[in-house]
N, C-alpha and C positions, 0 to 999 in steps of 0.2 A: 225684504229679507224675512225668512221664517226662522224662528228660534226653535231648535230641537236638540235634545240630548246635550245641552250645554254649548252648542255651536250655532252660528248663523249660516243659513243656507239661502243662496239666491235661487229663486224658482221662476219658471215660466208657468203661468196659470191662465186657464181659459175655461169658460163654461158657467152655467148657472150655479149660484151659491148652494142650492139645495139638491143639485144633481149628485148621483152616486160618485164617490171619489175614486179616481184612478191615478196611481202613482207610477211614473215611467222612469226607470233607472238606466242611465247610460253606462258605457264601458270605457276602457282605455283605448286611445288617448283623446277622448272626445269631451262632450259637455251637453248641457240640456238641449242645445239647438239641434242635436241629432234626432230629437223627437218632435220637431216643430210641426210637421204636417199631421202627425198622429195626434198631437194635442188639439189641433184645429178640428180634425175629423171627430174625435171623441166629444169635444165640446158641442159640435153641431148635432151629435147624436143625443145630447142631453146630459152628458157627464161633466163633472168638475174635474178637469184633467190637470195634473201637476207634474212637471218635469224639473227636478232640481239639478243643480250642479252638485255632484256628490262631494263629500268632504275632501278637501285638497284640490278641487277643480274650480275653474272659473272665478267667480266672485264669492264663493263660499269660503268659510274659514278653513285653514290648512294647519292642523297641529304639526309640530315638528318631529315628534317621536315616532319611530317605526311602529311601536306597539299600539299607537293610537289608531292604526288602520287594521287591527285585528277584526275578524269577521263578527265577533260579538258586538263591537262598537258600531260597525256598519249596519248591523241589524237593528240596533236600538236607534240609530239615526232615522230609519224608516218609521219605526214605531212612534218616535217623537214627532215626526212630520204629520202623521195621521192624527195624533192628539192635538197638534197645533191647529188643525183645521176643525177641531171640535167634533171629530168623528171617532168611532170605535173600531172601524174596519175600512178596508179599501180593496179595490182590484189592483193587483201588482203585476207590472210587466218589467222585464229587464233584458238587456243584451250584454254579453261579455261579462265583465265584473258585475255589472248591474244585474245580470241574470243569476250569478252566483249568490249575490246578496239576496235576491228575490227568493231563491230556493231555500236558503237558510232562514229567511224571515218567515216563509210559509210553514216551515217545519217547527220553528220555535214559537210562532204566534199564530196558531191555526184559528184562534178566535178572532183575529184581526184580518184574516185573509179571505176575501170574498171569492177571488179566483187568482190563478197564477198563469202568466204567459211568459215563457222563457224562449229567447231567441239564441240559437246556436249551441247553448250550453245545456247538456243533459243533467240529470239528477247527479248531485255530488258523489254519491256512492258509485254510480256508473262511471263517472270520470276517474275515480280512484282505481277502479278495476281496469279501465281501458288504458291507464297509464303504463301498464305492464306490457301492452301490445306494441310490437315493433313499429307499426304504422303511426300510432299516436306518439311514441317516443320521438320519432323523426319530426313530427309536426310541432312538438313542444320544446325543441332544442333552444329556441330563443329565450325561454324562461331562465336558463342557466345564466345568460348574460344579464337579464333583468335583476337577478339576485345579487349581482356584484355591485356593491355600493361605490359610487364614484365612477367606475369604469362604464357602467351602462349609461349614465348621464353624459359622459364624455363622447361615447360612440354615437348616441342619438343626437347630440348637439353639433357634431362636426358638420362643416360645410353648410352653414345656415340651416341646420336641422334636416339635412337631406334625407336621412334614413327615417326620421320621424314623419316627414312629409310623405314618404313613400307608403307608409302604413295606411293612409287614407285612400289609396288607389289599388290596394291588393284585392284580387278577385275578378270575377267575370265582367264587371262593369266598372272599370277603373276611373271613369269620368263622372261617377254618380255624385260625388261631392264637389260642388263648384269651387273653383280656385279661391274665391273670396272667403268661403267658409273654412277651407283648409288654412288659409292665412290667419283667420280668427282663432282657430283652435291652436295653431302653432304659437301664435303670439301669447295666448293664454298660458300654454305649457312652458313658455320660455321665461315667464316671470320668476323671480327668485324663489326657489324652493318648490315650485309647482310640478316640475318634471319628477323630482324626487318624491313628492307626495303621491303622484300616480304610480310610481314604481314601488312605493311602500305597500301597496295592496298585495303585490307578489311577495315582498320580503316578510311582511308580518304574518302571512298565512301559508306560504308554500316553502319557506326555508326549512331545512332539517330541524327537527325538534319541536315544531309547532303543534304536533298532534293532529295535523290536518286530516289524515286518513280516518282516524277514530271519530273526529267530529262529523265528517261527511257521512259515515255509515250510520250515524244516529239520526239522520234527517228522515222524518216520516211526514209526507205531505198528504193531507186529506182533502184540501180544497180542489175544486175542478181545475184541471191543469191542461194547458196546451203547450207543446214543445214544437218549435219550428226550426228546422236545420236544413241548410243547403248543401247539396252534394258536391259543390265546388268550394266548400269551406277549407281554406288551407291550414287553419289552426286546430280545428276540432274535427275528428274523424267520425266515420259511420258507426263504429262500435259503441262509443259513449252515447250516441243519440238513440240508436235502435235498442240498446240494452236498458234504457231508462224505463221502458214499460215493465221490466221485471221488478223495479223498485216501487211501482205504483199499485195502490190497492183501491183507490177511488176512481172518480170520473177522470179519464185521461185520454187525450188525443195526441199522437206524436208520430215520429218517422218509422215506427214499426209497420205502419200502413204506407200509403202513397207518399213519396218524398217530394220536396220542393225542388224540382229539377232546375239545374243551371244557376242556383243561388249560391252566393258566397257567404263569408263569415258575417258580414254586416248587411244583410238583405234589407234591413229597415232603413239603411242609409239611402239606398236607391229609391225606396218608397218615400223617404222624407222629401225628396226633390222631384217626385213624380206627381203629376197633376190628377191622377185617377184616384178618387176616394177609396175604391175597393182595395187598392194596394196598401193604404194606410190602415184600414180596418183589419186587414189580414194580419198585420204586425202586432196588434194588441187584442186579438180575439174578435169576437162578434160584437161590434159596437151597436149593432141594431138591436141587440138583446137588452141593452141598458134602457130602463124606463125613461121616457121622454118627459122631463120636467119643464117648467117654464123656461123658455130659451133666452130670456133676458139675462145678459151678463151681470154678474154680481157687482154691486157698487160698495163703496166703503162702509155705509151704515149696515149693510147686510152681511159683512164679512164675518166668518166664524171666529170664535174666541181664539186668541193666540196668533191671529194673522192681522197685520195692520190694514191690509186691503187686498181684495182679490182682483187681480188685474192681468192683462196681457202684457208680456214684456219680451219683445223679440230683438231688442237692441242692446242688451246689457253688456255684451262683449265689446261693444264700441267704447265702453268706459275704460277698458284696459289700455294703459298707455303703450 
């Protein structure tokens, strides 16, 4: 467990202790395992790859208050993780809510952001602008349910979490996530308070009166940035992806150019269970550009300050009753 921002975070860690640090942030309703292959690929490229269960997920701590999931707290979780590894900066990648956190982190902590890779989710200001578009309005209707405390939990938990389970198979590759992994994620989300914790990301930030639009427009990202968006994404449309370029002033690559044809909302899910290393590298930028350090995995005496030990952990969800 890693201590950061006053909470304990369970993390998947792989790679040499002195490698460049890469933090991979998952989305709703998943966990660190959604980045398992990317962690391995980055570690093999010489990076110290870290995929945490975000606050409220998996075996990480889950505060009970809705406001505990405000974007300011989520951003400082990432800053705390970087410091826990004894570093001053890291490469940041995120998908879904993980991508939103990554965008805000890069905007608020440019000195700690070596690079940003966002999957599916464009610049927050581009998302706010796109929310007025009829196409995006239709795609985002589910958020109205998620904001309804109690009702959303009831709907998603009905019939052995049938609707929650269906979320793992949305898109052009519905069988990308193995049934066993879906069962792991659902079992994790079904623990007391965990489904509510995941929904609190929406409630703390997207409810009326949270000032989300103003916060999003203030984000200025200067780190080298890659946005990957699939043209079969059911939740996030073309406008928010392609208009992200208008918000960027630095080194940026994104869907204003060639698109990732045939990919859905969670294209890294397919790659996570794909055996081809190139698929994993594509989801977190160019791993080959990371300097190759000593490939020996870190051992306990070599662990950075704030971390009990650097280790690979691919079975923590098995601890969930």
